[in-house]
C-alpha angles and dihedrals in degrees: 000000000000128000122258090255091070093054096044093045091052090048092054091049089053094049091052092061126105096271092089097172093054092038093054090049091051091052090057090040094058093039091058110016101041093047098050107004098158097050091082092056098073089065097037097068100046091116093048096071139259096292093060091046091049095050093044090051090052089050089050092050092050090049092052088050088053090242093135096166092058091045091054090049090056091052091051088056090054092051091049096049101030110033091167090079096039095114093060091043092050090051092051092047091051090053093049093049089055096035111133093224093055107097089194093051115157117196093189093057089044089055091049091055094050093042092051090050092051092045101043101031108043092163096049118127086225095058096095093046090048092052090052090049091051090053092046095049091047088055091050092050092050092049091047090054090050090049091048091052091048092047089051090051091049092050091047090051092047091052091049090051091048091050090051091048090052089050091050092049091049091050092048090052090049091050091049090050091051092046090052091050091050090047091051091052094052115112103177115092126236112260096192139034116202119199118193106189099190092050091042088228136140117197127191115210135187117193089339094309119120112241100179143329130222136194112240144194120222138197118307089252099045105165116096132006123303111265108169145007113285098017090116091226127141111233124248122213142058121310140148134241099254103173145358137217121208091182096054119146086231098057104269125338141204114210118226119215094240126177103050122183093275091052092049093050092050092049091047091052089052092046093237139114112262092218125216144199094104112163147162105241146155132245119303112277111269093028099077089121089073088078121165092352088078087081094057091088136024105250111153129099090244102309129117114249133198131166117287091247091052090047089058089060095043092047091056096045102042114071127197109274095037113138118247119197117192114197127190 
């Protein structure tokens, strides 16, 4: 069963067509009849006796309470006991079955009410309105079927995309596993370490070939070259790995030959100490569980940090004397 939006939208499309007289009438019809269809019934049966008025009032009350099933039941009682007013009752029942606010709306039953009215009551004043409603509901049903087919196609396409995405993820994981196996089998050392500060990336190279890349954290004040002791900046320039420490508090470390001559001259001109003790290192001992999240912020005093597991790899592959280039 479709939502009320489908019915009302289709109705508006119908009323915008070239039959302006009928279209204008339908606008008024849905503005009044579809909103409070049963309200007219209390007056319509005045000449049919108290019983009809009583039952129609009950139907009206149930409708206002949004108890549409009970309202329809009351109308069925009227048809059964007072067939002389059946055409109007059928029309009202058809409206309720198709009413947008009725969560249990049933277009097929609505059609049956209108079709029975047209067939059995050719002189009814509701015949023309019923014919228009039959046409309108048929249009809605056709459009709903089209929408259902399109929704099915969309869901099928989405599932196909998801299946492809799962395949891609599986292939990526396979590639990463193979790359790690190849990396593990490498025997030649890295002859250069490239640090790209802006990209937060460390790259190991051997004879110009990339061996592996790592995500890094920098000094707490990462922009610009290091100028003085305590400025929490990571240096920029070309250096070498001049020593290593297996007993580092930060799970292994490779010492960088900062300051170079250019750094010393700049610090001298500023009348400050250039500082030192710049290293590539892992996470502080005891905090290995932090893992890759260590690179989410810049937290060092000017050093370059990777995970402890990554530092194990770097420590093995980078010998003393390897060049380290640190770019902005």
